[in-house]
C-alpha positions in Angstrom: 169.8 89.1 191.0 170.1 85.4 190.5 173.0 84.3 188.5 171.1 82.3 186.0 168.9 85.3 185.3 171.7 87.7 184.9 173.6 85.4 182.6 170.7 85.3 180.2 171.1 89.0 179.4 174.8 89.6 180.1 176.7 91.0 177.1 180.3 91.9 176.9 181.1 95.5 175.8 183.0 96.2 172.6 185.7 98.9 172.7 184.9 101.8 170.6 186.2 105.2 169.6 183.0 106.9 170.5 182.3 108.6 173.9 181.3 106.7 176.9 177.6 105.9 177.2 176.5 105.5 180.8 173.2 104.1 179.8 174.9 101.1 178.4 176.1 100.0 181.8 172.8 100.4 183.4 171.2 98.2 180.7 173.6 95.4 181.7 171.9 95.1 185.1 168.4 96.0 183.8 167.8 93.3 181.1 164.9 94.0 178.6 163.1 90.9 177.3 162.9 90.2 173.6 161.8 87.4 171.3 165.4 86.2 171.0 166.5 86.3 174.7 170.3 86.4 175.0 170.5 86.2 171.3 171.9 88.6 168.7 169.1 91.1 169.0 168.8 91.0 172.8 169.7 93.8 175.2 173.4 94.6 175.3 175.3 96.7 177.8 177.7 98.8 175.9 181.0 100.1 177.4 182.0 102.6 174.8 185.5 103.4 176.1 188.2 100.7 176.7 190.1 103.0 179.2 187.7 102.2 182.0 188.2 98.5 182.8 187.2 99.1 186.4 183.6 99.1 185.3 183.9 95.5 184.4 186.0 94.4 187.4 183.2 94.8 189.9 183.8 94.2 193.6 182.9 90.9 194.9 180.2 92.4 197.2 178.0 93.3 194.3 175.0 91.1 193.9 175.4 88.6 191.1 179.1 89.1 190.9 179.9 85.5 191.7 177.7 84.2 188.9 179.2 86.7 186.5 182.8 85.7 187.5 182.2 82.0 187.5 180.7 82.0 184.1 183.2 84.1 182.2 186.4 83.8 184.3 189.4 85.6 182.8 187.5 86.5 179.8 185.5 89.1 181.6 186.8 91.8 179.4 185.6 91.8 175.9 187.9 90.3 173.4 188.7 92.8 170.7 191.0 92.8 167.7 194.1 90.5 167.6 196.5 91.3 170.3 193.9 92.1 172.9 194.3 88.8 174.8 197.2 90.2 176.9 195.0 93.1 177.9 192.3 90.6 179.0 194.7 88.6 181.1 196.1 91.7 182.8 192.7 92.9 183.6 191.7 89.5 185.0 194.7 89.3 187.5 192.9 91.5 189.9 189.7 89.5 189.8 189.3 86.6 192.2 188.5 83.4 190.5 190.2 80.6 188.5 193.4 81.6 186.7 193.8 81.3 182.9 196.4 78.5 183.3 193.9 76.2 185.1 191.4 76.3 182.2 190.9 73.2 180.2 190.3 73.1 176.5 186.6 72.7 177.1 186.5 75.9 179.1 188.4 77.7 176.3 185.8 76.5 173.8 183.1 77.6 176.1 184.8 81.0 176.4 184.9 81.3 172.6 181.2 80.5 172.4 180.6 83.1 175.1 182.6 85.6 173.0 180.3 85.0 170.0 177.2 85.4 172.2 178.5 88.6 173.7 179.1 90.4 170.4 177.4 93.7 170.0 174.2 94.0 167.8 175.5 94.9 164.4 174.7 98.4 163.2 172.8 99.1 160.0 174.5 100.3 156.9 173.6 104.0 157.5 174.7 104.0 161.2 178.0 102.3 160.3 178.8 104.9 157.6 177.9 107.8 160.0 179.6 106.0 162.9 176.7 106.6 165.3 174.9 104.3 167.7 172.3 102.0 166.1 169.3 100.9 168.1 167.6 98.8 165.5 165.6 95.7 166.6 164.3 92.8 164.7 160.9 94.5 164.3 161.7 98.2 164.0 164.1 100.5 162.2 166.6 102.5 164.1 165.8 106.0 165.2 168.6 107.4 163.0 167.1 105.9 159.8 163.6 106.8 160.8 164.5 110.5 161.4 166.3 110.6 158.0 163.5 108.7 156.3 165.9 106.1 154.8 165.6 102.3 154.7 167.2 100.6 157.6 169.1 97.6 156.1 171.9 95.3 156.9 173.9 94.4 153.8 177.6 95.1 154.7 180.0 92.2 154.9 180.4 92.5 158.7 176.6 92.3 159.1 175.9 89.1 157.3 174.3 87.5 160.4 171.9 90.5 160.9 171.2 90.6 157.2 170.1 87.0 157.0 167.9 87.4 160.0 166.3 90.5 158.5 165.8 88.7 155.3 164.0 85.8 157.1 161.8 88.3 158.9 161.0 90.1 155.7 160.0 86.8 154.0 157.9 85.9 157.0 156.1 89.2 156.7 155.5 88.7 153.0 154.1 85.2 153.5 151.8 86.5 156.2 150.6 89.3 153.8 150.0 86.8 151.0 148.0 84.6 153.3 145.8 87.5 154.4 145.2 88.6 150.8 144.5 85.0 149.8 141.9 84.8 152.5 140.4 88.1 151.4 140.2 86.9 147.8 138.4 83.7 148.8 135.9 85.8 150.8 135.4 88.1 147.8 134.7 85.1 145.5 132.1 83.8 148.0 130.5 87.2 148.5 130.8 88.4 144.9 132.3 91.7 146.2 135.7 93.2 146.8 134.9 95.4 149.8 135.1 92.6 152.4 138.1 93.8 154.4 139.0 97.5 154.7 142.7 96.6 154.7 142.5 94.5 151.6 142.1 95.4 148.0 138.8 97.2 147.2 136.6 97.0 144.2 135.3 100.2 142.8 131.9 100.7 144.2 128.9 100.5 141.9 128.0 104.0 140.8 124.7 104.2 139.0 123.8 107.5 137.3 121.2 109.6 138.9 117.9 109.8 137.1 117.9 112.8 134.8 121.6 113.5 135.2 123.6 114.4 132.0 126.9 112.7 131.2 130.0 114.6 132.4 131.3 117.0 129.9 134.9 116.5 128.9 137.3 119.5 129.0 138.8 120.4 125.7 141.9 122.5 125.2 141.1 126.2 124.5 142.4 127.9 121.4 145.3 130.3 122.1 144.3 133.0 119.5 142.7 133.6 116.2 143.6 130.5 114.1 141.5 130.8 110.9 144.6 130.9 108.7 146.0 127.8 110.5 142.7 125.9 110.1 142.6 126.7 106.4 146.1 125.5 105.8 145.6 122.3 107.8 142.4 121.5 105.9 144.2 122.0 102.6 147.6 120.4 103.2 146.3 117.7 105.6 143.9 116.3 103.0 144.6 112.7 102.2 146.5 112.2 105.5 143.8 112.9 108.2 140.3 114.4 108.5 139.4 117.2 110.9 137.1 116.3 113.7 133.6 115.5 112.5 131.8 118.8 113.3 134.5 120.7 111.5 134.7 118.4 108.5 133.4 119.2 105.0 131.0 116.6 103.8 132.3 115.1 100.7 130.3 114.5 97.6 128.8 111.1 96.7 128.2 111.9 93.0 130.1 108.9 91.9 127.5 106.6 93.4 124.3 106.7 91.4 122.5 103.4 91.6 119.2 102.7 89.8 116.3 104.1 91.9 113.5 101.7 92.8 109.8 102.5 92.2 107.9 104.1 95.0 105.3 101.9 96.8 101.7 102.9 96.5 101.0 106.1 98.5 98.2 104.6 100.6 100.5 101.6 101.6 103.4 103.9 102.4 101.1 106.1 104.5 100.0 103.1 106.5 103.5 101.8 107.0 104.8 105.1 108.1 102.0 105.3 110.7 102.8 101.7 111.8 106.5 102.7 112.2 105.6 105.9 114.1 103.4 104.0 116.6 106.0 101.3 117.4 109.7 102.1 116.9 109.4 105.9 116.9 107.9 105.8 120.4 111.0 104.0 121.7 113.9 105.5 119.7 112.7 108.7 117.9 115.7 109.0 115.6 113.7 110.9 112.9 112.5 114.5 113.1 109.1 113.6 112.0 107.9 116.9 110.5 111.1 117.1 108.4 110.9 113.5 107.3 107.2 113.8 106.4 107.9 117.0 104.4 110.7 115.2 102.4 108.4 112.2 102.0 105.6 114.3 100.6 108.0 116.1 98.2 109.2 112.7 96.8 105.7 111.5 96.1 104.8 114.8 94.6 107.7 114.4 92.2 106.6 110.8 91.6 110.0 109.2 91.8 113.3 109.0 93.8 115.4 110.5 91.0 117.4 113.4 92.3 117.1 112.2 95.9 120.3 111.2 97.7 120.7 107.4 97.7 121.2 107.5 101.5 117.8 109.1 102.0 116.2 106.5 99.8 117.9 103.8 101.8 116.6 105.3 105.0 113.1 105.6 103.6 112.9 101.9 102.6 114.3 100.8 106.0 111.5 102.7 107.7 109.0 101.0 105.4 110.5 97.6 106.2 110.2 98.1 110.0 106.7 99.4 109.5 105.7 96.1 107.7 106.6 94.1 110.8 104.4 96.2 113.1 101.5 96.6 110.7 98.0 95.6 111.7 96.8 95.4 108.1 96.1 91.8 107.0 96.5 92.5 103.3 100.2 93.3 103.7 102.3 90.2 103.1 104.5 90.2 106.1 107.3 89.5 106.6 108.1 89.0 102.9 107.3 92.6 102.0 109.6 93.7 104.8 112.4 91.6 103.5 111.9 93.1 100.1 112.1 96.6 101.4 115.2 96.0 103.6 117.0 94.5 100.6 116.2 97.6 98.6 117.5 99.7 101.4 120.8 97.7 101.4 121.3 98.1 97.7 121.1 101.8 98.0 124.1 101.9 100.3 127.6 102.5 98.8 130.1 100.1 100.3 132.9 102.3 99.1 131.6 105.4 100.8 134.0 107.2 103.0 132.0 110.3 103.8 129.1 109.5 106.2 126.1 111.5 107.2 123.6 111.0 109.9 121.2 109.2 107.6 123.8 106.4 107.2 123.6 105.8 110.9 119.8 105.9 110.9 119.5 103.4 108.1 122.0 101.0 109.8 120.3 101.1 113.2 116.9 100.5 111.6 118.3 97.5 109.7 119.5 96.1 113.0 116.0 96.6 114.4 114.5 94.8 111.5 116.9 91.9 111.7 116.2 91.6 115.5 112.5 91.3 114.9 113.2 88.7 112.3 115.1 86.7 114.9 118.4 87.1 113.1 120.3 88.3 116.1 123.9 87.8 115.0 123.2 89.7 111.8 121.4 92.4 113.8 124.4 92.7 116.1 126.8 93.3 113.2 124.6 96.0 111.8 124.4 97.6 115.2 128.2 97.7 115.2 128.1 99.6 111.8 125.6 102.1 113.2 127.8 102.7 116.3 131.0 103.2 114.2 129.2 105.5 111.7 127.8 107.6 114.6 131.2 107.9 116.2 132.8 108.7 112.8 130.5 111.7 112.4 131.0 112.7 116.0 127.5 112.0 117.4 129.0 110.8 120.7 130.5 114.2 121.5 128.7 117.3 122.5 129.8 119.8 119.9 128.4 122.8 118.2 126.9 125.2 117.9 124.3 123.6 115.7 120.9 124.7 114.4 118.2 123.7 116.9 116.7 120.8 114.9 120.1 119.4 113.8 121.6 119.6 117.3 118.7 117.9 118.9 118.5 115.2 116.3 122.2 114.4 116.7 121.5 113.8 120.3 118.5 111.6 119.7 120.2 109.5 117.0 123.1 108.9 119.3 120.9 108.0 122.3 118.8 105.8 120.1 121.9 103.8 119.1 123.0 103.8 122.7 119.7 102.3 123.8 119.9 99.6 121.2 123.5 98.7 122.1 122.6 98.3 125.7 119.5 96.3 124.8 121.3 93.8 122.5 124.3 93.4 124.8 122.0 92.5 127.7 119.7 90.3 125.6 122.5 88.4 123.9 125.1 88.4 126.7 127.6 90.2 124.4 130.2 92.9 125.1 129.1 96.5 124.9 130.1 98.5 121.8 129.9 101.9 123.4 131.9 102.9 126.5 130.3 105.4 128.8 133.6 107.2 129.2 133.6 108.0 125.4 130.2 109.7 125.5 129.5 113.2 126.8 126.3 114.0 124.9 123.5 115.7 126.7 120.2 113.9 127.2 117.5 114.6 124.6 115.0 117.3 125.4 111.8 116.2 127.1 109.7 117.3 124.2 108.2 115.7 121.1 109.9 116.4 117.8 106.7 118.1 116.5 107.5 121.0 118.8 111.2 121.4 117.9 111.8 124.2 115.3 115.0 126.0 114.3 113.5 129.1 116.0 113.2 127.2 119.3 111.2 124.6 121.2 107.6 125.7 121.5 104.9 123.6 123.1 101.3 124.8 122.9 99.5 125.3 126.2 97.5 122.3 127.4 99.4 119.8 125.3 101.6 117.0 126.6 105.1 117.9 125.6 106.3 114.2 125.4 104.7 111.1 124.1 107.7 109.0 123.4 109.6 106.9 125.9 113.2 107.7 125.0 114.1 109.4 128.3 112.6 106.7 130.7 114.4 104.0 128.7 117.7 105.9 128.8 117.5 106.1 132.6 117.2 102.3 132.6 119.9 101.4 130.1 122.5 103.8 131.5 122.9 101.3 134.3 123.5 98.3 131.9 127.2 98.9 131.7 127.5 98.5 135.5 125.1 95.6 135.4 127.1 93.7 132.8 130.3 94.2 134.9 128.4 92.9 137.9 127.3 89.8 135.9 130.9 88.9 135.4 131.3 88.0 139.0 130.5 84.5 140.2 127.9 85.7 142.6 126.1 89.0 143.2 126.0 90.0 146.8 122.7 91.0 148.5 123.9 94.6 148.9 124.6 94.9 145.2 121.2 93.4 144.4 119.6 96.0 146.7 121.5 98.8 145.0 120.2 97.8 141.6 116.7 97.2 142.8 116.6 100.6 144.4 117.8 102.2 141.1 115.2 100.2 139.1 112.5 101.5 141.4 113.6 105.0 140.7 113.6 104.3 137.0 110.1 102.9 137.2 108.9 106.2 138.8 110.0 108.0 135.6 107.5 106.1 133.5 103.9 107.4 133.1 101.5 106.6 135.9 99.7 104.0 133.8 102.9 102.0 133.6 103.3 101.7 137.4 102.9 98.3 139.0 100.3 99.7 141.4 98.0 100.9 138.6 94.8 98.9 137.8 93.5 100.5 134.6 94.2 98.8 131.2 97.6 99.6 129.7 98.1 100.7 126.1 99.9 97.7 124.5 102.4 100.1 122.9 103.6 101.1 126.4 104.5 97.5 127.3 107.7 97.3 125.2 109.3 100.4 126.8 108.6 99.0 130.3 110.0 95.6 129.4 113.4 97.2 129.1 113.2 97.7 132.9 111.5 94.5 133.8 113.9 92.4 131.7 117.0 94.0 133.3 115.6 93.2 136.7 114.9 89.6 135.9 118.4 89.1 134.3 120.0 90.7 137.4 118.5 88.1 139.8 118.7 85.2 137.4 122.5 85.4 137.5 122.6 83.9 141.0 121.1 80.7 139.7 124.6 79.6 138.5 126.3 76.6 140.0 128.9 79.0 141.4 126.4 80.1 144.1 125.5 78.1 147.2 122.1 76.5 147.4 120.6 79.1 149.7 121.6 81.9 147.3 120.2 80.0 144.3 116.9 79.4 146.2 116.6 83.1 146.9 117.4 84.0 143.3 114.6 81.7 142.2 112.2 83.5 144.5 113.2 86.9 143.2 112.9 85.8 139.6 109.4 84.5 140.2 108.5 87.7 141.9 109.8 89.7 138.9 107.8 87.4 136.6 104.6 88.0 138.5 105.1 91.8 138.3 105.6 91.5 134.6 102.6 89.3 134.2 100.5 92.1 135.9 101.6 94.5 133.1 101.0 91.9 130.4 97.5 91.2 131.6 96.6 94.9 131.7 97.9 95.4 128.2 95.9 92.5 126.9 92.8 93.8 128.7 92.9 97.1 126.8 92.7 95.3 123.4 89.0 94.8 123.1 86.5 95.4 120.3 84.8 98.0 122.5 88.1 100.1 122.4 88.9 100.5 118.7 91.3 103.4 119.3 93.7 101.0 121.0 95.7 98.8 118.6 95.6 95.0 119.2 98.2 93.4 121.5 99.8 91.0 119.0 101.1 93.2 116.2 102.4 95.9 118.5 104.5 93.5 120.5 108.2 93.4 119.6 110.7 90.5 119.8 112.1 91.8 123.2 108.7 91.5 124.8 108.2 88.0 123.4 111.5 86.7 124.9 110.7 88.4 128.2 107.3 86.8 128.4 109.0 83.5 127.6 111.4 83.9 130.5 108.6 84.8 132.8 106.6 81.7 131.7 109.5 79.4 132.6 109.8 80.7 136.1 106.1 80.8 136.7 105.7 77.2 135.6 108.7 76.1 137.7 107.1 77.7 140.8 103.6 76.4 140.2 102.0 79.8 139.5 99.7 78.4 136.8 97.3 81.3 136.6 100.0 83.8 135.9 101.7 81.3 133.5 98.5 81.0 131.5 98.3 84.8 131.1 101.8 84.8 129.6 100.9 81.8 127.4 97.7 83.5 126.1 99.7 86.7 125.5 102.2 84.6 123.4 99.3 82.9 121.6 97.9 86.3 120.6 101.3 87.2 119.1 101.4 83.8 117.3 103.6 83.8 114.2 103.9 87.6 114.0 107.3 87.3 115.6 109.6 84.4 114.5 111.1 84.2 118.0 107.7 83.7 119.5 107.3 80.3 117.6 110.7 79.2 119.1 109.6 80.3 122.5 106.4 78.2 122.3 108.4 75.1 121.2 110.7 75.6 124.2 107.8 76.0 126.7 106.1 72.9 125.4 109.3 70.9 126.0 109.7 72.4 129.5 106.1 71.5 130.4 106.7 67.9 129.3 109.8 67.6 131.5 107.9 69.1 134.5 105.1 66.6 134.0 107.5 63.8 133.9 109.3 65.0 137.1 106.0 65.5 138.9 104.9 61.9 138.1 108.2 60.7 139.4 107.4 62.2 142.8 109.2 65.5 142.4 107.9 68.8 143.8 109.2 71.1 141.1 106.3 72.4 139.0 104.2 73.2 142.1 104.3 75.8 144.8 105.9 73.2 147.1 109.1 73.1 145.1 110.9 74.6 148.1 110.5 71.3 149.8 113.0 69.6 147.5 116.0 68.3 149.4 118.3 69.0 146.5 117.9 71.2 143.4 117.2 69.3 140.2 120.1 70.5 138.1 118.4 69.5 134.8 115.4 71.7 135.6 117.7 74.5 136.8 119.4 74.5 133.4 116.1 74.6 131.6 114.5 77.3 133.6 117.6 79.5 133.3 116.8 79.8 129.6 119.1 81.9 127.6 121.5 82.3 130.5 123.1 79.2 128.9 123.9 81.4 125.9 126.4 83.4 127.9 130.0 82.3 127.3 131.0 83.4 130.8 128.0 82.4 133.0 126.6 79.2 131.4 127.6 76.0 133.1 126.2 73.2 130.9 128.7 73.4 128.0 131.9 72.4 129.8 133.1 69.1 128.2 130.6 69.4 125.4 131.4 68.7 121.7 132.7 71.6 119.7 132.9 72.6 116.0 132.1 69.9 113.5 131.8 67.2 116.2 128.4 68.6 117.1 126.9 67.5 113.9 128.0 63.9 114.2 127.0 63.5 117.9 123.7 65.3 118.3 122.1 64.6 115.0 122.1 68.2 114.0 123.0 67.2 110.5 119.3 66.8 109.7 118.6 70.4 110.6 119.3 72.8 107.7 118.2 76.2 106.7 114.5 76.8 106.6 113.0 76.7 103.1 111.0 79.8 104.1 114.3 81.7 104.6 115.4 80.5 101.1 112.2 81.7 99.5 110.1 78.6 99.5 108.3 76.3 101.9 105.3 76.8 104.0 104.4 79.9 105.9 104.8 78.1 109.3 108.6 78.0 108.9 110.8 80.7 110.4 114.2 82.1 109.7 115.8 79.8 112.3 113.5 76.8 112.7 112.7 74.4 109.9 109.0 74.0 108.8 108.9 70.7 110.7 110.3 72.2 113.9 107.9 75.1 113.6 104.9 72.7 113.8 106.1 69.7 115.8 105.3 71.2 119.3 101.5 71.5 118.6 100.9 75.2 118.9 99.9 77.4 121.9 96.6 75.6 122.4 98.5 72.4 123.2 100.8 74.3 125.5 97.7 75.6 127.4 96.4 72.0 127.6 99.8 70.8 129.1 99.5 73.4 131.8 96.2 71.8 132.8 97.9 68.4 132.9 100.7 69.7 135.1 98.1 71.4 137.4 96.2 68.1 137.9 99.4 66.4 138.8 99.6 68.4 142.0 96.1 67.4 142.9 93.9 70.2 141.6 93.0 72.5 138.8 94.3 75.9 138.3 92.9 78.5 140.7 90.9 81.4 139.2 92.7 84.6 138.7 92.6 87.6 141.0 90.5 90.5 139.9 93.5 92.8 139.2 94.6 90.6 136.3 91.4 91.1 134.4 89.3 88.2 133.0 88.0 86.8 129.8 89.8 85.1 127.0 89.8 88.2 124.8 91.4 90.2 127.6 94.0 87.6 128.2 93.1 87.2 131.9 94.7 84.6 134.1 91.5 82.7 134.7 91.4 79.0 133.9 88.0 77.7 132.9 87.6 74.3 134.5 84.8 73.2 132.2 86.6 74.3 129.1 89.7 72.5 130.3 87.8 69.3 130.9 86.3 69.4 127.4 89.7 69.9 126.0 91.1 67.1 128.1 88.4 64.6 127.0 89.3 65.4 123.4 92.9 64.6 124.1 92.6 61.5 126.2 94.3 59.4 123.6 97.4 61.5 123.8 100.1 59.6 125.7 102.7 61.1 128.0 105.3 60.2 125.4 103.6 62.4 122.8 103.2 65.2 125.5 107.0 65.2 126.1 
């Protein structure tokens, strides 16, 4: 072996009290490479017994001996504790080579450096205490520590050098780990998911409930024995400190609250309003057992007054009438003023000091929230929803308990799920947090049967009769995914796999609706069925709209726009079929406008924005004509028309400036127009987490001074005066300044001509005719209207 090679690995043995290890000698001539060659952690021949110096004083004939001798000289034996120098010199006398007296001071310092280089690898703490051989390396623990399952560490005073190296290595490992995790987190932000790297942190996979599955029942502790005496004592001596759980609680008396009873409305008007309520809200959230409620209603009118009736039932009755006013098709009913009168009466019959709630309190609160939503008072509606949720939880509706009588048990489930549906709907609509956690709810789903067939003796459906005419179950299947959807909307971007998961689930939910509600159907659709399906279509649109945010790259935003337009086209198909069924030749079907709720209005508005952005003018006109048939029946519809008119003006201006947005060629734009992206995103800008236009905006009182909002006050209509055109949010001037739906339709024609042609006629599946709300655009009619508006300038249009 060449001398230089051998010197790289040569180590001097350290005398020890342990037995001789022959493998140590062989390792001296068989060097093993390492990252630190010849360093502290390199291979070291170990002579474990100092009584065998002949193993060091090798004969001169051995290969490599001259190099070994010339390098180390008389220091061939390992220096040990003080006093070992004489032993070293004695041993070296038999070794040919330079004598110790001929060494210069430079050679002595070189020998001292060699002494430090030849020191044995330090042992770990555990091996030093047990006085055994330690074979730890810079990357692995020693076999002794591994077999005992203890940490291999170097902290003793004699092992400072090893300890510092291990600390450096540990820090390097930690830095490398942090770099890997940082890279993974960056990838997660770009992809919107946490399952990028199998070695990195993982996000809980999206788990959507199966269609028809019941919430998981929670386990409750079993009673050890007969405890009737214990229960009696706890009820007695715990009074004033705590209440038993809701199902086992005695309902307190409300005799102290005895407000003056209002007069009953005329019977014929009440009959009409109850029918209006049943055909609208009761189809979506059947929170009343209708035969029981009708029986109580008839008993009250037979008595001629509300005296002797519990105030909470009277409150519920007037809240039902108030909601019925908003969906009435009778022109003689003064809406919405009559509804405001009834809802105020309902509120006055509620005791604010009440501490003993019943199920009618929850019903009255949720119907008040529904009424306020239809009146476009969304913040007020959200607070009343919170009251309904807390009342329901206070009386234990969120838990599966019992046993209950058949009617009471089923209605407890239906009231809870009705409140659950409304909570999911408002959270998704307003971008607000959920009030109900799924983990807190273990109530079974309602029975798939109308309340007319639910009796205390059992559920009995006559043969040949459809058991279910309401939509509570299909809607529940949709809204049970909203909690996962809202969590997904908190991420900067939704990945394609997550979008696919939700789309697949929504397809399964759609299959649970009646055949006439399917997208592949062609027959006219009952307008009352549109509102339930809009829960699904709206969730789908909001899902894909999220990727329009500026957090997403351009290609993702472009794909999101395509998906939103596709969802809007599917919704327009349903809207057109619903409008086609409202014809004079079909008097059994109610008209489209009065049966449409506020949720449907805002969904049609969102669809209109996307369709206009993408140049789908025929479909956009169907939505506009549907909104025109709703007119002022919903306050939010007026605000939607004003927004669409403004958006059309901006699109016309952009088209005249040479832009492609507002036509089907919008994909040819080199860069996205951020102004139009903000407008088309609509109420996405109402989200405190996902909106992107408000950063750096004025806040608080500064808004009034900078935006001119000081001129906008409360609507006189809301205060009891003013014109009928005013709404609860817009002033009377704002409710009229956009020109109405006829002008919006005219502006669509202006935008269509800007791209070089009129709107194409509609496809046959959308229906036709103005009464049916088809998508056709009559060119002659549009030309007549345009000639009558030739004097209108583009400034007035915008």
